[in-house]
One Martini backbone bead per residue (centre of mass of N, CA, C, O) as a GRO file, in nm:
protein
  425
    1MET     BB    1   0.101   0.032   0.010
    2ASN     BB    2   0.068   0.346   0.068
    3ARG     BB    3   0.238   0.518   0.310
    4ARG     BB    4  -0.003   0.762   0.303
    5ALA     BB    5  -0.225   0.551   0.364
    6PHE     BB    6  -0.519   0.594   0.563
    7LEU     BB    7  -0.726   0.605   0.812
    8ALA     BB    8  -1.028   0.752   0.805
    9LEU     BB    9  -1.101   1.021   1.045
   10GLY     BB   10  -1.349   1.182   1.189
   11ALA     BB   11  -1.556   1.334   1.413
   12ALA     BB   12  -1.727   1.051   1.439
   13GLY     BB   13  -1.508   0.851   1.439
   14ILE     BB   14  -1.529   0.515   1.441
   15GLY     BB   15  -1.650   0.327   1.169
   16GLY     BB   16  -1.804   0.108   0.967
   17LEU     BB   17  -2.098  -0.035   1.047
   18ALA     BB   18  -2.244  -0.327   1.097
   19GLY     BB   19  -2.500  -0.531   1.133
   20CYS     BB   20  -2.702  -0.755   1.205
   21PRO     BB   21  -2.818  -1.022   1.081
   22GLY     BB   22  -3.088  -0.872   0.917
   23GLY     BB   23  -3.029  -0.589   1.015
   24SER     BB   24  -2.950  -0.288   1.126
   25GLN     BB   25  -2.768  -0.027   1.165
   26THR     BB   26  -2.609   0.092   1.458
   27ASP     BB   27  -2.443   0.325   1.308
   28SER     BB   28  -2.392   0.624   1.114
   29GLN     BB   29  -2.107   0.592   1.095
   30THR     BB   30  -1.825   0.624   0.877
   31VAL     BB   31  -1.559   0.460   0.681
   32SER     BB   32  -1.240   0.504   0.518
   33GLU     BB   33  -1.056   0.234   0.377
   34THR     BB   34  -0.750   0.114   0.241
   35THR     BB   35  -0.722  -0.100   0.480
   36THR     BB   36  -0.840  -0.441   0.554
   37ARG     BB   37  -0.855  -0.656   0.834
   38THR     BB   38  -1.021  -0.968   0.803
   39PRO     BB   39  -1.134  -1.207   0.963
   40ALA     BB   40  -1.240  -1.493   0.979
   41SER     BB   41  -1.556  -1.620   1.032
   42THR     BB   42  -1.400  -1.845   1.182
   43VAL     BB   43  -1.322  -1.925   1.510
   44THR     BB   44  -1.021  -2.050   1.649
   45ALA     BB   45  -0.965  -2.250   1.932
   46THR     BB   46  -0.867  -2.387   2.192
   47ALA     BB   47  -0.920  -2.611   2.405
   48THR     BB   48  -1.155  -2.675   2.645
   49PRO     BB   49  -1.170  -2.708   2.954
   50THR     BB   50  -1.293  -2.880   3.197
   51ARG     BB   51  -1.609  -2.848   3.359
   52THR     BB   52  -1.799  -2.805   3.608
   53SER     BB   53  -2.128  -2.777   3.690
   54THR     BB   54  -2.085  -2.511   3.870
   55GLU     BB   55  -1.957  -2.341   3.612
   56GLN     BB   56  -2.205  -2.328   3.465
   57HIS     BB   57  -2.400  -2.152   3.220
   58THR     BB   58  -2.701  -2.169   3.098
   59PRO     BB   59  -2.668  -2.018   2.817
   60THR     BB   60  -2.408  -2.216   2.733
   61GLU     BB   61  -2.565  -2.502   2.708
   62THR     BB   62  -2.640  -2.436   2.443
   63PRO     BB   63  -2.600  -2.532   2.147
   64ARG     BB   64  -2.316  -2.470   1.928
   65GLU     BB   65  -2.127  -2.422   1.642
   66ASN     BB   66  -1.923  -2.260   1.854
   67PRO     BB   67  -1.835  -2.368   2.162
   68GLU     BB   68  -1.564  -2.158   2.187
   69THR     BB   69  -1.774  -1.921   2.104
   70ILE     BB   70  -1.870  -1.582   2.178
   71PHE     BB   71  -2.124  -1.389   2.064
   72VAL     BB   72  -2.145  -1.030   1.983
   73HIS     BB   73  -2.427  -0.789   1.990
   74PRO     BB   74  -2.611  -0.504   2.028
   75GLY     BB   75  -2.882  -0.676   1.917
   76GLY     BB   76  -2.886  -0.862   2.136
   77ASP     BB   77  -2.900  -1.109   2.414
   78ASP     BB   78  -2.808  -1.208   2.735
   79ASP     BB   79  -2.998  -1.483   2.702
   80ASN     BB   80  -2.841  -1.589   2.496
   81PRO     BB   81  -2.611  -1.836   2.379
   82GLY     BB   82  -2.385  -1.709   2.163
   83THR     BB   83  -2.437  -1.717   1.878
   84ARG     BB   84  -2.433  -1.590   1.572
   85ASN     BB   85  -2.769  -1.588   1.558
   86ALA     BB   86  -2.753  -1.563   1.904
   87PRO     BB   87  -2.645  -1.313   2.049
   88ILE     BB   88  -2.513  -1.126   2.269
   89GLN     BB   89  -2.491  -0.791   2.382
   90ARG     BB   90  -2.250  -0.783   2.595
   91LEU     BB   91  -1.922  -0.785   2.661
   92GLN     BB   92  -1.937  -0.833   2.967
   93THR     BB   93  -2.098  -1.094   2.957
   94ALA     BB   94  -1.880  -1.252   2.807
   95LEU     BB   95  -1.657  -1.209   3.029
   96ASN     BB   96  -1.817  -1.364   3.247
   97ARG     BB   97  -1.815  -1.651   3.080
   98VAL     BB   98  -1.543  -1.684   2.996
   99ARG     BB   99  -1.283  -1.919   2.926
  100ALA     BB  100  -1.033  -2.098   2.889
  101GLY     BB  101  -0.991  -2.112   2.530
  102GLU     BB  102  -1.181  -1.886   2.463
  103THR     BB  103  -1.403  -1.675   2.258
  104VAL     BB  104  -1.461  -1.333   2.190
  105TYR     BB  105  -1.698  -1.221   1.941
  106ALA     BB  106  -1.724  -0.924   1.765
  107LEU     BB  107  -1.956  -0.792   1.593
  108PRO     BB  108  -2.069  -0.574   1.393
  109GLY     BB  109  -2.050  -0.267   1.572
  110VAL     BB  110  -2.151  -0.092   1.867
  111HIS     BB  111  -1.974  -0.133   2.168
  112ARG     BB  112  -2.062  -0.093   2.489
  113GLY     BB  113  -1.963   0.014   2.790
  114PRO     BB  114  -1.799  -0.124   3.007
  115ALA     BB  115  -1.494  -0.337   3.046
  116HIS     BB  116  -1.389  -0.649   3.215
  117THR     BB  117  -1.210  -0.879   3.339
  118ARG     BB  118  -1.267  -1.190   3.539
  119ARG     BB  119  -1.044  -1.364   3.391
  120GLY     BB  120  -0.808  -1.594   3.295
  121GLY     BB  121  -0.600  -1.782   3.138
  122THR     BB  122  -0.356  -1.968   2.973
  123ALA     BB  123  -0.080  -2.046   2.809
  124GLU     BB  124  -0.241  -2.273   2.637
  125ALA     BB  125  -0.537  -2.103   2.708
  126PRO     BB  126  -0.637  -1.833   2.606
  127ILE     BB  127  -0.808  -1.542   2.603
  128ARG     BB  128  -1.024  -1.416   2.342
  129ILE     BB  129  -1.048  -1.090   2.180
  130THR     BB  130  -1.254  -1.028   1.892
  131GLY     BB  131  -1.267  -0.887   1.550
  132PRO     BB  132  -1.353  -0.676   1.331
  133PRO     BB  133  -1.313  -0.346   1.245
  134GLU     BB  134  -1.642  -0.304   1.261
  135ALA     BB  135  -1.580  -0.356   1.555
  136VAL     BB  136  -1.678  -0.125   1.815
  137PHE     BB  137  -1.533   0.006   2.099
  138ARG     BB  138  -1.734   0.213   2.334
  139SER     BB  139  -1.602   0.412   2.613
  140ASP     BB  140  -1.559   0.613   2.906
  141ARG     BB  141  -1.390   0.358   3.074
  142GLY     BB  142  -1.306   0.126   2.912
  143LEU     BB  143  -1.055  -0.140   2.895
  144PHE     BB  144  -0.994  -0.412   3.119
  145LEU     BB  145  -0.677  -0.588   3.175
  146ASN     BB  146  -0.648  -0.799   3.479
  147HIS     BB  147  -0.540  -1.064   3.331
  148SER     BB  148  -0.396  -1.336   3.233
  149HIS     BB  149  -0.405  -1.451   2.919
  150VAL     BB  150  -0.488  -1.199   2.716
  151HIS     BB  151  -0.631  -1.151   2.378
  152LEU     BB  152  -0.633  -0.856   2.178
  153THR     BB  153  -0.802  -0.839   1.854
  154GLY     BB  154  -0.898  -0.648   1.544
  155LEU     BB  155  -1.059  -0.446   1.661
  156SER     BB  156  -1.206  -0.141   1.753
  157ILE     BB  157  -1.116   0.173   1.932
  158ASP     BB  158  -1.340   0.425   2.081
  159GLY     BB  159  -1.348   0.745   2.274
  160LEU     BB  160  -1.595   0.877   2.121
  161VAL     BB  161  -1.887   0.883   2.289
  162HIS     BB  162  -1.972   1.180   2.156
  163PRO     BB  163  -1.991   1.254   1.823
  164ASP     BB  164  -2.154   1.542   1.856
  165ARG     BB  165  -1.873   1.637   2.049
  166PRO     BB  166  -1.561   1.686   1.928
  167ASP     BB  167  -1.485   1.971   2.107
  168ASP     BB  168  -1.537   1.800   2.371
  169PRO     BB  169  -1.350   1.656   2.614
  170THR     BB  170  -1.598   1.504   2.766
  171ALA     BB  171  -1.654   1.307   2.504
  172TYR     BB  172  -1.407   1.152   2.620
  173ALA     BB  173  -1.203   0.922   2.708
  174GLU     BB  174  -0.937   0.891   2.908
  175THR     BB  175  -0.893   0.569   2.877
  176LEU     BB  176  -0.895   0.269   2.684
  177VAL     BB  177  -0.645   0.092   2.798
  178LYS     BB  178  -0.605  -0.130   3.086
  179ILE     BB  179  -0.324  -0.275   3.257
  180ASN     BB  180  -0.344  -0.350   3.575
  181ALA     BB  181  -0.490  -0.109   3.738
  182PRO     BB  182  -0.534  -0.199   4.050
  183LEU     BB  183  -0.196  -0.161   4.094
  184THR     BB  184  -0.176   0.183   4.124
  185TRP     BB  185  -0.225   0.319   4.409
  186SER     BB  186  -0.033   0.188   4.656
  187THR     BB  187   0.180   0.072   4.912
  188GLU     BB  188  -0.028  -0.147   5.004
  189ASP     BB  189   0.072  -0.341   4.761
  190SER     BB  190   0.320  -0.392   4.935
  191ASP     BB  191   0.515  -0.704   5.038
  192SER     BB  192   0.795  -0.549   5.066
  193SER     BB  193   1.074  -0.377   5.186
  194ASP     BB  194   1.140  -0.235   4.884
  195GLY     BB  195   0.857  -0.151   4.740
  196SER     BB  196   0.758  -0.402   4.584
  197VAL     BB  197   0.598  -0.603   4.358
  198PRO     BB  198   0.505  -0.904   4.342
  199GLU     BB  199   0.501  -1.132   4.089
  200GLU     BB  200   0.207  -1.252   4.139
  201ARG     BB  201   0.076  -0.952   4.062
  202PHE     BB  202   0.139  -0.987   3.786
  203VAL     BB  203   0.076  -0.959   3.460
  204ARG     BB  204   0.059  -1.191   3.174
  205ASP     BB  205   0.019  -1.238   2.858
  206ILE     BB  206  -0.042  -0.969   2.678
  207VAL     BB  207  -0.264  -0.866   2.411
  208CYS     BB  208  -0.258  -0.551   2.202
  209LYS     BB  209  -0.424  -0.571   1.867
  210PRO     BB  210  -0.572  -0.363   1.716
  211HIS     BB  211  -0.664  -0.206   1.432
  212ALA     BB  212  -0.790   0.048   1.588
  213ILE     BB  213  -0.709   0.365   1.768
  214GLY     BB  214  -0.891   0.636   1.943
  215ASN     BB  215  -0.987   0.887   2.130
  216CYS     BB  216  -0.868   1.084   2.397
  217ARG     BB  217  -0.801   1.268   2.688
  218ALA     BB  218  -0.532   1.109   2.731
  219ASP     BB  219  -0.425   0.815   2.756
  220LEU     BB  220  -0.450   0.515   2.580
  221ILE     BB  221  -0.223   0.303   2.689
  222LYS     BB  222  -0.193   0.121   3.002
  223VAL     BB  223   0.094  -0.006   3.190
  224ASN     BB  224   0.092  -0.228   3.481
  225TYR     BB  225   0.239  -0.465   3.635
  226SER     BB  226   0.403  -0.617   3.385
  227ARG     BB  227   0.453  -0.906   3.159
  228ASN     BB  228   0.459  -1.003   2.857
  229VAL     BB  229   0.390  -0.770   2.628
  230GLU     BB  230   0.176  -0.689   2.343
  231ILE     BB  231   0.200  -0.394   2.125
  232GLY     BB  232   0.011  -0.340   1.818
  233GLU     BB  233  -0.082  -0.320   1.492
  234PHE     BB  234  -0.182  -0.007   1.471
  235ARG     BB  235  -0.392   0.265   1.423
  236LEU     BB  236  -0.411   0.595   1.457
  237ALA     BB  237  -0.769   0.719   1.475
  238GLY     BB  238  -0.700   0.959   1.683
  239PRO     BB  239  -0.679   1.160   1.931
  240VAL     BB  240  -0.451   1.260   2.197
  241GLY     BB  241  -0.513   1.469   2.454
  242VAL     BB  242  -0.782   1.665   2.446
  243LYS     BB  243  -0.757   1.827   2.720
  244PHE     BB  244  -0.530   2.001   2.574
  245SER     BB  245  -0.611   2.061   2.266
  246LYS     BB  246  -0.938   2.136   2.356
  247GLY     BB  247  -0.860   2.246   2.629
  248GLU     BB  248  -0.739   2.389   2.958
  249LYS     BB  249  -0.528   2.201   3.012
  250THR     BB  250  -0.222   2.115   3.172
  251GLY     BB  251   0.030   1.919   3.005
  252HIS     BB  252   0.146   1.552   2.902
  253ASN     BB  253  -0.102   1.330   2.910
  254ALA     BB  254  -0.054   1.181   2.571
  255GLU     BB  255  -0.013   0.880   2.538
  256ILE     BB  256  -0.020   0.591   2.365
  257VAL     BB  257   0.214   0.454   2.547
  258TYR     BB  258   0.214   0.353   2.896
  259VAL     BB  259   0.493   0.258   3.106
  260GLY     BB  260   0.425   0.270   3.414
  261ASN     BB  261   0.570   0.486   3.672
  262PRO     BB  262   0.644   0.733   3.855
  263PRO     BB  263   0.825   0.787   4.103
  264SER     BB  264   0.685   0.734   4.439
  265GLY     BB  265   0.587   0.755   4.778
  266ASP     BB  266   0.272   0.622   4.712
  267ARG     BB  267   0.428   0.389   4.542
  268PRO     BB  268   0.536   0.131   4.388
  269LEU     BB  269   0.760   0.027   4.183
  270ASP     BB  270   0.744  -0.006   3.833
  271ARG     BB  271   0.860  -0.329   3.682
  272SER     BB  272   0.800  -0.346   3.401
  273ARG     BB  273   0.833  -0.612   3.143
  274ASN     BB  274   0.852  -0.726   2.837
  275VAL     BB  275   0.768  -0.491   2.628
  276HIS     BB  276   0.616  -0.506   2.303
  277ILE     BB  277   0.652  -0.240   2.065
  278HIS     BB  278   0.477  -0.239   1.743
  279HIS     BB  279   0.349  -0.118   1.457
  280ILE     BB  280   0.284   0.192   1.479
  281ASP     BB  281   0.046   0.414   1.315
  282ALA     BB  282   0.132   0.774   1.358
  283SER     BB  283   0.096   0.942   1.044
  284ALA     BB  284  -0.194   1.109   1.000
  285GLY     BB  285  -0.196   1.368   1.223
  286HIS     BB  286  -0.269   1.294   1.496
  287VAL     BB  287  -0.287   1.401   1.797
  288HIS     BB  288   0.005   1.366   2.016
  289GLY     BB  289   0.232   1.267   2.219
  290GLU     BB  290   0.368   1.012   2.317
  291LEU     BB  291   0.428   0.719   2.187
  292VAL     BB  292   0.638   0.647   2.428
  293ASP     BB  293   0.649   0.569   2.791
  294LEU     BB  294   0.936   0.485   2.975
  295LYS     BB  295   0.967   0.422   3.290
  296PRO     BB  296   1.116   0.412   3.566
  297GLY     BB  297   1.177   0.048   3.613
  298THR     BB  298   1.172  -0.036   3.347
  299HIS     BB  299   1.242  -0.347   3.150
  300HIS     BB  300   1.299  -0.504   2.863
  301CYS     BB  301   1.205  -0.304   2.636
  302THR     BB  302   1.044  -0.264   2.303
  303VAL     BB  303   1.083  -0.022   2.030
  304GLU     BB  304   0.946  -0.095   1.702
  305TYR     BB  305   0.829  -0.015   1.403
  306CYS     BB  306   0.751   0.301   1.414
  307THR     BB  307   0.522   0.584   1.353
  308SER     BB  308   0.583   0.945   1.415
  309LEU     BB  309   0.374   1.226   1.339
  310GLY     BB  310   0.312   1.503   1.530
  311GLY     BB  311   0.419   1.485   1.807
  312GLY     BB  312   0.447   1.617   2.138
  313LEU     BB  313   0.223   1.701   2.313
  314THR     BB  314   0.199   2.022   2.491
  315THR     BB  315   0.102   2.267   2.781
  316ASP     BB  316   0.372   2.311   2.908
  317ASP     BB  317   0.719   2.373   2.980
  318ALA     BB  318   0.780   2.129   2.826
  319ALA     BB  319   0.934   1.971   2.588
  320PRO     BB  320   0.831   1.795   2.333
  321THR     BB  321   0.795   1.437   2.326
  322VAL     BB  322   0.799   1.099   2.188
  323VAL     BB  323   1.034   0.947   2.363
  324GLY     BB  324   1.053   0.791   2.674
  325HIS     BB  325   1.388   0.683   2.774
  326ASN     BB  326   1.386   0.457   3.024
  327GLY     BB  327   1.527   0.280   3.241
  328HIS     BB  328   1.639  -0.062   3.166
  329HIS     BB  329   1.713  -0.238   2.890
  330ASN     BB  330   1.608  -0.054   2.663
  331VAL     BB  331   1.458  -0.036   2.323
  332VAL     BB  332   1.521   0.187   2.034
  333ARG     BB  333   1.412   0.088   1.698
  334TRP     BB  334   1.324   0.146   1.369
  335ASN     BB  335   1.213   0.441   1.373
  336GLU     BB  336   0.980   0.702   1.285
  337ILE     BB  337   1.055   1.052   1.362
  338GLY     BB  338   0.845   1.348   1.324
  339ASP     BB  339   0.724   1.649   1.366
  340CYS     BB  340   0.891   1.790   1.619
  341ALA     BB  341   1.105   1.852   1.886
  342ILE     BB  342   1.164   1.565   2.051
  343PRO     BB  343   1.215   1.240   1.998
  344ILE     BB  344   1.431   1.187   2.247
  345ARG     BB  345   1.436   1.107   2.611
  346PHE     BB  346   1.608   1.167   2.909
  347ASP     BB  347   1.540   1.133   3.264
  348GLY     BB  348   1.750   1.269   3.514
  349VAL     BB  349   1.591   1.245   3.786
  350TYR     BB  350   1.633   0.906   3.747
  351ALA     BB  351   1.938   0.805   3.701
  352ASP     BB  352   1.962   0.530   3.873
  353LEU     BB  353   1.731   0.394   3.656
  354ILE     BB  354   1.921   0.481   3.394
  355TYR     BB  355   2.038   0.204   3.196
  356GLU     BB  356   2.136   0.015   2.934
  357ASN     BB  357   2.051   0.159   2.667
  358ASP     BB  358   1.892   0.176   2.337
  359ILE     BB  359   1.986   0.358   2.017
  360TYR     BB  360   1.888   0.243   1.688
  361GLY     BB  361   1.795   0.284   1.346
  362ASN     BB  362   1.673   0.566   1.330
  363TYR     BB  363   1.438   0.812   1.195
  364LEU     BB  364   1.515   1.163   1.231
  365HIS     BB  365   1.287   1.440   1.170
  366GLU     BB  366   1.162   1.747   1.185
  367TYR     BB  367   1.305   1.896   1.429
  368THR     BB  368   1.354   2.176   1.666
  369ASP     BB  369   1.583   2.059   1.843
  370THR     BB  370   1.676   1.744   1.943
  371ALA     BB  371   1.722   1.407   1.913
  372LEU     BB  372   1.873   1.401   2.209
  373ALA     BB  373   1.768   1.431   2.541
  374PHE     BB  374   1.870   1.577   2.859
  375GLU     BB  375   1.743   1.674   3.151
  376ASN     BB  376   2.024   1.571   3.315
  377ARG     BB  377   2.351   1.563   3.230
  378ASP     BB  378   2.490   1.546   3.517
  379GLU     BB  379   2.339   1.253   3.583
  380ILE     BB  380   2.323   1.175   3.268
  381GLY     BB  381   2.469   0.954   3.015
  382LEU     BB  382   2.632   0.764   2.783
  383GLU     BB  383   2.796   0.581   2.988
  384GLN     BB  384   2.514   0.432   3.089
  385GLN     BB  385   2.493   0.313   2.815
  386ARG     BB  386   2.508   0.105   2.537
  387HIS     BB  387   2.352   0.176   2.239
  388ILE     BB  388   2.449   0.464   2.036
  389CYS     BB  389   2.354   0.436   1.689
  390GLU     BB  390   2.281   0.457   1.356
  391ASN     BB  391   2.127   0.722   1.307
  392GLU     BB  392   1.899   0.905   1.119
  393VAL     BB  393   1.961   1.255   1.090
  394ALA     BB  394   1.775   1.587   1.062
  395GLY     BB  395   1.979   1.752   1.271
  396ASP     BB  396   2.032   1.797   1.582
  397ALA     BB  397   2.321   1.610   1.722
  398ILE     BB  398   2.491   1.388   1.865
  399GLU     BB  399   2.748   1.197   1.756
  400ALA     BB  400   2.649   0.910   1.852
  401MET     BB  401   2.385   0.883   1.678
  402THR     BB  402   2.582   0.832   1.395
  403ALA     BB  403   2.750   0.618   1.474
  404ASP     BB  404   2.892   0.332   1.465
  405CYS     BB  405   2.827   0.014   1.518
  406GLU     BB  406   2.856  -0.265   1.655
  407ALA     BB  407   2.857  -0.596   1.561
  408ASP     BB  408   2.618  -0.683   1.781
  409VAL     BB  409   2.424  -0.511   1.625
  410PRO     BB  410   2.139  -0.526   1.484
  411ALA     BB  411   1.964  -0.555   1.187
  412GLY     BB  412   1.723  -0.428   1.001
  413ASP     BB  413   1.389  -0.411   0.813
  414GLY     BB  414   1.364  -0.120   0.810
  415ILE     BB  415   1.141   0.171   0.866
  416GLY     BB  416   0.886   0.165   1.049
  417HIS     BB  417   0.561   0.034   0.993
  418LEU     BB  418   0.692  -0.110   0.714
  419GLY     BB  419   0.870  -0.277   0.873
  420GLY     BB  420   0.936  -0.578   0.873
  421ALA     BB  421   0.649  -0.755   0.989
  422SER     BB  422   0.420  -0.601   0.829
  423PRO     BB  423   0.066  -0.545   0.819
  424TRP     BB  424   0.088  -0.290   0.591
  425ALA     BB  425   0.248  -0.400   0.328
   0.00000   0.00000   0.00000
């Protein structure tokens, strides 16, 4: 496809919605798509573990043509068995019923929230939440993934809850996807002397790969106290941080992906790790702040093959940044970042937590400040990092950014969201 051909999204939010089989269209908004990835009509899931009679829910005992799939449609009924021809109505009802190895399939239409997982799957039999791009989840309180082994793919997520008020910040959801949100509140969650959250309280094996996502008041996808998370292969289909761009709020909480938390005396350090963020297409010009914000304490996270143009939204005194590259052993590589103030920044306030990071193979252009900024160069510098090299930069940059890499640094396959194993190519 053409590199500059993108999902068209107007003030009406994410649309293009089909109705229930034989029924009328659920929402009047439409969308023009240059590329549509539509899953096969039959969803295949891994085998369902045996359940005891006390675990059975009466509506799901009715025989279904896809016994491991629960179909959902806004025109359905929560007392239905959940077949394709007799779907249930609410996504939350499906999440209440679904068990390890089963799939919740959202049929085309506008699915209203909120919704949160009630249980997780297993490594061998994850719970899957999926649907075609024309299945749109829309809620002012977002989608909460609070359990391990949950895979969200395919459908679209839209935070413009009131499409008739696109210039009103209160018409948008605050955050659209929250991963392990309940563990964000206080040090009361800490069960160890060093103020850390024990491993058993982390969620793991989370996949968040919608077709398109956009329109929110603050940050888009927030990850807390998690490990082994995959986020990506989606188009940014609407603005992020509209309470700043359309409202009177000051600040810069407008990240597409926010991992961890800033160190604070009232919460345990968030050591989220092994978060793989890739193939985000944020090049259509939708307003957003940071593409990714990796907070101090995060480690072994990778940001690769993403495109961000026009990011770095902020309305406070800080220079707008596209990637907050903090924590330790985190990697930012093979991304295209342009039309901004500062592509990448180290936050020197937490210098003792920021070390052994990599920045290589990125294309950084059309920025007004510098390619790599240090918030406090006296406290943090290149000597604490691992590989900073072979970036293509068009503007002011320290010498190391374009220096040759060592032989052990891997080579990529292209740059930006069309590089690597791109779903958009």
